[in-house]
VEXTIRO-526922 format. One record per residue (C-alpha): y, z, x; residue number from 0. Coordinates in steps of 0.1 Angstrom, whole numbers, plus 5000, padded with zeros to 4 digits. Layout:
[[Y,Z,X],NUM] ...
This chain:
[[7661,9344,3923],0] [[7637,9314,3915],1] [[7599,9334,3924],2] [[7590,9377,3936],3] [[7572,9395,3958],4] [[7542,9380,3938],5] [[7554,9344,3932],6] [[7571,9321,3918],7] [[7585,9322,3879],8] [[7566,9303,3856],9] [[7583,9273,3847],10] [[7600,9272,3806],11] [[7580,9243,3803],12] [[7546,9261,3810],13] [[7554,9287,3788],14] [[7555,9267,3758],15] [[7528,9243,3769],16] [[7502,9232,3741],17] [[7472,9246,3746],18] [[7446,9221,3757],19] [[7413,9226,3733],20] [[7377,9222,3747],21] [[7365,9184,3752],22] [[7327,9179,3731],23] [[7318,9165,3759],24] [[7316,9197,3778],25] [[7289,9217,3757],26] [[7261,9226,3775],27] [[7235,9204,3753],28] [[7194,9210,3747],29] [[7173,9198,3770],30] [[7162,9168,3745],31] [[7131,9150,3752],32] [[7127,9172,3787],33] [[7128,9207,3776],34] [[7139,9215,3740],35] [[7116,9230,3711],36] [[7115,9197,3701],37] [[7090,9188,3733],38] [[7064,9212,3728],39] [[7038,9207,3707],40] [[7039,9168,3711],41] [[7035,9173,3747],42] [[7007,9203,3739],43] [[6997,9174,3714],44] [[6998,9145,3742],45] [[6972,9168,3770],46] [[6948,9173,3732],47] [[6946,9130,3734],48] [[6966,9133,3701],49] [[6969,9092,3695],50] [[7004,9082,3693],51] [[7022,9109,3704],52] [[7033,9118,3739],53] [[7063,9138,3756],54] [[7083,9135,3788],55] [[7077,9182,3790],56] [[7040,9176,3809],57] [[7021,9206,3800],58] [[6989,9213,3818],59] [[6957,9203,3784],60] [[6943,9232,3776],61] [[6914,9227,3748],62] [[6924,9255,3724],63] [[6967,9260,3723],64] [[6983,9286,3703],65] [[7018,9290,3693],66] [[7030,9319,3684],67] [[7071,9319,3675],68] [[7091,9347,3675],69] [[7122,9344,3648],70] [[7152,9351,3671],71] [[7133,9356,3702],72] [[7158,9348,3735],73] [[7156,9341,3768],74] [[7188,9363,3777],75] [[7177,9389,3755],76] [[7146,9393,3762],77] [[7155,9392,3799],78] [[7180,9420,3793],79] [[7151,9443,3779],80] [[7120,9448,3794],81] [[7116,9490,3789],82] [[7110,9473,3754],83] [[7090,9442,3767],84] [[7073,9451,3795],85] [[7041,9425,3788],86] [[7064,9399,3781],87] [[7083,9403,3808],88] [[7060,9404,3829],89] [[7054,9367,3815],90] [[7086,9353,3825],91] [[7077,9337,3855],92] [[7052,9316,3839],93] [[7081,9300,3817],94] [[7079,9261,3812],95] [[7051,9256,3833],96] [[7054,9283,3859],97] [[7093,9273,3866],98] [[7103,9313,3852],99] [[7129,9288,3836],100] [[7135,9283,3793],101] [[7136,9264,3772],102] [[7160,9248,3751],103] [[7162,9250,3710],104] [[7184,9227,3695],105] [[7215,9224,3679],106] [[7224,9240,3659],107] [[7206,9268,3672],108] [[7191,9279,3638],109] [[7157,9286,3623],110] [[7153,9262,3595],111] [[7167,9234,3621],112] [[7151,9245,3647],113] [[7115,9250,3635],114] [[7118,9215,3617],115] [[7117,9204,3653],116] [[7089,9222,3668],117] [[7065,9208,3633],118] [[7082,9170,3636],119] [[7085,9169,3674],120] [[7119,9159,3669],121] [[7154,9163,3673],122] [[7175,9175,3644],123] [[7192,9137,3639],124] [[7161,9129,3632],125] [[7142,9150,3611],126] [[7177,9157,3590],127] [[7176,9200,3591],128] [[7207,9194,3609],129] [[7221,9227,3597],130] [[7221,9262,3573],131] [[7240,9243,3545],132] [[7247,9209,3552],133] [[7258,9184,3523],134] [[7236,9167,3505],135] [[7254,9133,3503],136] [[7232,9121,3469],137] [[7249,9153,3449],138] [[7278,9159,3470],139] [[7271,9195,3467],140] [[7259,9219,3500],141] [[7221,9222,3505],142] [[7206,9253,3518],143] [[7179,9243,3542],144] [[7160,9270,3545],145] [[7160,9289,3508],146] [[7159,9246,3498],147] [[7186,9249,3468],148] [[7201,9235,3450],149] [[7160,9217,3452],150] [[7160,9180,3463],151] [[7129,9158,3465],152] [[7114,9173,3504],153] [[7096,9145,3517],154] [[7125,9125,3509],155] [[7150,9146,3526],156] [[7126,9150,3558],157] [[7099,9121,3558],158] [[7087,9120,3590],159] [[7052,9135,3596],160] [[7049,9167,3614],161] [[7026,9164,3647],162] [[7002,9200,3623],163] [[6992,9165,3605],164] [[6991,9145,3634],165] [[6966,9162,3653],166] [[6948,9170,3621],167] [[6939,9133,3616],168] [[6925,9133,3647],169] [[6902,9159,3641],170] [[6913,9189,3659],171] [[6911,9223,3639],172] [[6947,9227,3631],173] [[6964,9258,3614],174] [[6994,9282,3602],175] [[6987,9318,3602],176] [[7020,9332,3588],177] [[7037,9355,3557],178] [[7017,9344,3524],179] [[7055,9343,3512],180] [[7056,9308,3531],181] [[7022,9294,3523],182] [[7043,9266,3497],183] [[7083,9259,3506],184] [[7091,9232,3513],185] [[7105,9241,3550],186] [[7067,9248,3555],187] [[7056,9210,3536],188] [[7079,9191,3556],189] [[7081,9209,3588],190] [[7050,9234,3598],191] [[7024,9218,3571],192] [[6984,9199,3585],193] [[6957,9218,3581],194] [[6955,9249,3571],195] [[6977,9281,3562],196] [[6960,9312,3562],197] [[6981,9340,3549],198] [[6985,9376,3563],199] [[7010,9404,3553],200] [[7011,9427,3588],201] [[7017,9415,3626],202] [[6980,9427,3638],203] [[6961,9410,3617],204] [[6981,9374,3621],205] [[6973,9382,3663],206] [[6937,9388,3649],207] [[6933,9361,3630],208] [[6951,9333,3649],209] [[6923,9342,3679],210] [[6899,9341,3657],211] [[6912,9303,3642],212] [[6917,9293,3676],213] [[6878,9298,3689],214] [[6865,9281,3654],215] [[6861,9246,3675],216] [[6864,9229,3703],217] [[6899,9216,3700],218] [[6923,9231,3684],219] [[6958,9233,3675],220] [[6971,9271,3657],221] [[7007,9282,3649],222] [[7018,9316,3640],223] [[7053,9332,3634],224] [[7073,9364,3632],225] [[7103,9373,3614],226] [[7110,9403,3623],227] [[7132,9403,3656],228] [[7158,9381,3634],229] [[7162,9400,3611],230] [[7167,9435,3618],231] [[7190,9418,3647],232] [[7209,9401,3614],233] [[7212,9428,3600],234] [[7217,9464,3626],235] [[7224,9437,3663],236] [[7212,9434,3689],237] [[7218,9464,3701],238] [[7205,9485,3683],239] [[7179,9503,3681],240] [[7160,9490,3653],241] [[7160,9453,3671],242] [[7150,9472,3702],243] [[7115,9487,3680],244] [[7111,9451,3667],245] [[7112,9433,3701],246] [[7091,9469,3717],247] [[7065,9464,3686],248] [[7065,9420,3690],249] [[7055,9427,3732],250] [[7025,9450,3714],251] [[7018,9420,3690],252] [[7018,9393,3720],253] [[6993,9415,3745],254] [[6973,9418,3714],255] [[6966,9383,3706],256] [[6966,9377,3745],257] [[6938,9395,3754],258] [[6917,9378,3721],259] [[6916,9341,3732],260] [[6884,9324,3739],261] [[6878,9308,3771],262] [[6898,9275,3770],263] [[6931,9282,3756],264] [[6966,9286,3763],265] [[6992,9313,3740],266] [[7023,9294,3741],267] [[7057,9320,3732],268] [[7085,9310,3718],269] [[7120,9316,3702],270] [[7140,9290,3670],271] [[7175,9308,3690],272] [[7188,9338,3705],273] [[7219,9361,3692],274] [[7250,9375,3694],275] [[7262,9407,3679],276] [[7298,9395,3666],277] [[7322,9424,3666],278] [[7342,9435,3630],279] [[7377,9429,3639],280] [[7399,9404,3622],281] [[7402,9382,3654],282] [[7367,9379,3664],283] [[7359,9377,3626],284] [[7383,9348,3610],285] [[7384,9348,3570],286] [[7380,9310,3559],287] [[7383,9323,3527],288] [[7412,9342,3533],289] [[7430,9313,3559],290] [[7449,9291,3537],291] [[7458,9270,3576],292] [[7418,9261,3579],293] [[7416,9256,3546],294] [[7442,9228,3540],295] [[7418,9199,3532],296] [[7386,9209,3530],297] [[7367,9203,3501],298] [[7336,9219,3514],299] [[7323,9248,3545],300] [[7289,9244,3555],301] [[7271,9259,3584],302] [[7270,9291,3594],303] [[7301,9317,3617],304] [[7291,9301,3646],305] [[7279,9266,3635],306] [[7305,9248,3609],307] [[7299,9222,3591],308] [[7332,9211,3576],309] [[7332,9184,3547],310] [[7379,9173,3543],311] [[7386,9159,3510],312] [[7392,9122,3516],313] [[7413,9108,3535],314] [[7418,9141,3546],315] [[7398,9145,3582],316] [[7415,9138,3604],317] [[7445,9164,3595],318] [[7415,9183,3595],319] [[7403,9183,3627],320] [[7438,9186,3642],321] [[7444,9215,3627],322] [[7413,9234,3635],323] [[7414,9222,3669],324] [[7451,9237,3670],325] [[7438,9274,3656],326] [[7405,9273,3675],327] [[7398,9245,3699],328] [[7402,9273,3727],329] [[7373,9293,3716],330] [[7350,9272,3702],331] [[7342,9229,3705],332] [[7357,9214,3674],333] [[7345,9178,3672],334] [[7340,9147,3647],335] [[7315,9139,3639],336] [[7315,9106,3658],337] [[7327,9128,3687],338] [[7292,9149,3682],339] [[7273,9126,3679],340] [[7282,9104,3710],341] [[7286,9135,3725],342] [[7251,9139,3716],343] [[7253,9172,3703],344] [[7221,9160,3678],345] [[7201,9143,3699],346] [[7195,9121,3724],347] [[7202,9081,3721],348] [[7187,9062,3693],349] [[7176,9079,3659],350] [[7135,9081,3644],351] [[7153,9050,3617],352] [[7174,9029,3643],353] [[7207,9052,3639],354] [[7230,9058,3676],355] [[7229,9088,3699],356] [[7196,9103,3677],357] [[7213,9104,3641],358] [[7188,9089,3616],359] [[7216,9067,3590],360] [[7202,9091,3565],361] [[7212,9121,3583],362] [[7246,9111,3598],363] [[7272,9115,3564],364] [[7250,9156,3566],365] [[7267,9158,3592],366] [[7302,9174,3586],367] [[7339,9154,3590],368] [[7343,9179,3614],369] [[7322,9202,3633],370] [[7325,9234,3651],371] [[7305,9254,3678],372] [[7314,9286,3688],373] [[7321,9294,3724],374] [[7336,9324,3724],375] [[7324,9353,3710],376] [[7343,9342,3674],377] [[7331,9329,3640],378] [[7343,9313,3613],379] [[7331,9342,3586],380] [[7336,9333,3545],381] [[7338,9366,3526],382] [[7339,9357,3487],383] [[7317,9322,3492],384] [[7290,9336,3518],385] [[7292,9381,3518],386] [[7256,9380,3527],387] [[7259,9364,3555],388] [[7295,9376,3563],389] [[7284,9414,3572],390] [[7259,9403,3591],391] [[7262,9413,3632],392] [[7236,9399,3652],393] [[7246,9361,3643],394] [[7240,9325,3664],395] [[7239,9288,3654],396] [[7259,9278,3689],397] [[7247,9264,3719],398] [[7260,9293,3742],399] [[7236,9308,3768],400] [[7225,9340,3746],401] [[7218,9312,3717],402] [[7206,9283,3724],403] [[7182,9291,3754],404] [[7143,9305,3737],405] [[7111,9319,3762],406] [[7087,9298,3768],407] [[7059,9325,3775],408] [[7023,9316,3790],409] [[6988,9330,3793],410] [[6955,9309,3795],411] [[6926,9322,3799],412] 
């Protein structure tokens, strides 16, 4: 008998066929150059006639602009919670020039990378903050670019001026309003500095001062930030009461700021990434520290659970790539460094210092020999070497819509 009532039986060859790994070129790329976080401030500054700044993202000019970045407020998460965020939900049609569409973050979709893209107006392959942790080629160690550990000279690591600095030099009243603890951090210095930093503890204080600073001059550029939507998502997950309470609180902050805008102002509400809850089971959270197959030939594991930089021991990169593709290739986009760069994961064609495909020469070796980005609900954790990160409920970093898409909500006065 060769078949059944439901159709022919599968052949032996098909039963034993090797799984086909995901093509790195099939990953949904950030919209570098036209609709990514890196394009936002150049578009704003161009509208304020700041010399030497341009963007293919066209935004209506405004004399006074405030950018409010809510850490972790992904587009898909916001759309899924209208009851907790009625004011933000009412602004969804305004997103991205009234198109009702989102921006993209960048790859990886993580805070240090995204904040550097916002502040410099450059993709990750140019500004060089290419992940949560990446190799410092000068030391051979992993460098945490959020905590800036171990120390390295910030301005050698990221040498380009910020858009805030260019605006300040052009006579635009420029400032940042954030938590006092961020005033002197290396990440602030190389990504968000320019003009004056104002530290305020509460969200309400930040909103009130942002509005005040916005009206302090005829042309102004104000940046403000709130972190706890991300914080509660990591700790409790985005399906938690704690996360929903933070979203409700942020909704009130945005409305408070919108109601205090001085004349001739534009408020843009955006985020650095979204988030996804990953179940705590061995199939969803693959533990690198307990998996001899994934560890073989690996010298350092960088990045984070949803977006890994894998650094091989000398001569082993090809073997490590083959194993990671075999084990993970149906659930994650697994690419060699060259493949990820060629596919445009870190930026578009032409790096700012002459590198190819948007990656500067100084940045190239920071990128893993192998780069793995999750498509499915899976993460590569490291329970021994990264215990805190491995215990997080909500994760981000990859190119899925939940992680990659962010709002660009607009209010004008």
